N, C-alpha and C positions, 0 to 999 in steps of 0.2 A: 211763370218764369219765361222770358223771351228766348227766341231762337237765335243761334249764331249760324253764319253761313261759312262752310268750309269748302275748300276745293282740293281736288285730287290730282295726281299725275294723269297725263292723257290716257284715256281708256281704262282707268283703274276704279271706276265707280263701284262695280260689282265685287272687285277684289277687296275693297275696304270694308264692305258690309260685315263679314265674319269677325274682323278685328274690332269693330265697334260693338258688335253683339257680345263678344268675349269681355270687353271692358264694361259692359252694362250701361252703355250710353244710349239714350233715346235719340233716334234720328229719323229723318224722312227723306227718301230718295224717290221723287216722283218720276214715273216712266211713261212712255208713250208708245203706242203700237204703230209701227211703220208698215204701210202696205204699198208695195211697188208692183207695177205690172211685170209678169213673168218671173217673180221672185216670191219665195215664201215670206209670210209676214214675220216681222221680228220686233222685239221689245228693246227700246233704247231709252237712255235717260232723257227726261224732258229738258233738263238744263245740263248739257254735257259738262262734266268735271265738277259740278256743284251739287251739294246736298245741304240739308238743314239739320242742325244738331242742337238738342236741348242740353246745355252743359253747365249753365250757371257760372260759378267761379272756377270750375275745373276745366276751363277752355284750353289751358296749356296742355292738358292730356291729349287733346286732338293732335297737337303738333308732333307728338311722339308716336302716333299711330302709323303703321306701315301703309304707304300709298298716299298719305295726305301731304299735300304741298304747303298748305297754309290755311289761315282763317282770314276772312275779310275784316279789316281792322278800321277803327275810328280812333285815331290817336294811339294810345297805348292799351286800349281795350278792344274787344271784338265789337264790330258794328252789330247791333241787335235788331232783329226783325220782329215786329209785333206778332203776337199769337194769332190775331185775326187773319193775317196774310197766309200763314201756313194752314190755318183751319179752313180757309176758303179753298186753297189748293187741295187739301185732303177731301173736302166735300165733293170736289169734282173728279175724284179718283174712285176706282172700284176697290174691292177688298184686297187685291194684290198690289195696290198703289199705282195702277195704270190709269193715266189721265184720260178722261172721257170728254172729247171736244163737244161743245154744244152743237146741236143740229143747225145747219145753215138756215137763217131766216128767209122765208119765202113770202113774197107778197101774194095775196089771194084776191080773186075777183070780188069786187065790192068794197075793198078797203079804201078809205079816204087818205090821200097823200098830198104832200106839198113838195114841189120841185125845189131843190136847194141851190143848184147852180146851172149855168148854161144860159142859153137865150131865153128859156122859159122860167128862169128862177123867180120864185115868189108866187107862182101860180099854183092853185090847188086843183085836184081832180080826183077821179075815181079809177081804180085799177080795173082794166077790162080783162087782163090775162097776162101770162108770161110768154115771152117770145125768145126762146133759147135759154141759155144759162144765165145771162146777165141783163137781158133787156126786159123791160116791163112796158106793156101797152097801157097807156093812160088816156082817159077821156077828160078833156079840160073844158070847162065852161069859159068861153071868152067874153062874149057880150050877150047878156040876157040868156036866150035859149039856144044860141049857136054853140056847138061843141066842136072841138078839134081833137083828133086822135094823134097822140105822139108816142113814139117809142123812146124810152128813157133808160139809162143805165140804173141798176138797182142802187148803186152808191150815191146817185144824185137825188134820191127820194128820201123823204122823212115821213114817217107815219103820223097822221093827225089823230088826236084823241077823240 
C-alpha cells in the first residue's frame, strides 16, 4: 500500500503523533538532530509540517485529525508516494526515526580524479592531498612526464573508476 503525504498546522508535528496513534494509523515522521554552537542539540522534523501516512482508502480520516491541515492531493485523491521512497528514508534513520546524514565524501591521496569544470576541465590527475575544507591538491599530467599541481574545489572533481 503506498503512502500519502499529510501536512500539519505550523509546529504541530509532534502534537499530531498521539492522535494518529490513537486512530491506529501507521505513519512516519522523520526527524533530524540540529547541532548549533552554544546551544544544546535539539531534534526537529526533517520536513517541517509534513509526514507520511499509510492510510489506503481511509485517507479522509486524516482530515478530521486534530492538528492536520490537509493531505497533498492529485485531483480528487491523495498523491501517493511509492513505498521505496519511504523505505529509503527509513533506512537512513536510527531506531527513533532520527535521520542520519551520510558522512561527507573526502578525497584521499592517490585517488584518480577528473576535473569537471573551470580552466582545467577534462583533465585527469591524482589527488595529492586536501587543502582546507573544500580544496583538493591534484597532480595533473600535462604533456608526457611533466606534471602540474593544481588546487581545485571538491565540487569540481569527479572520481574516476
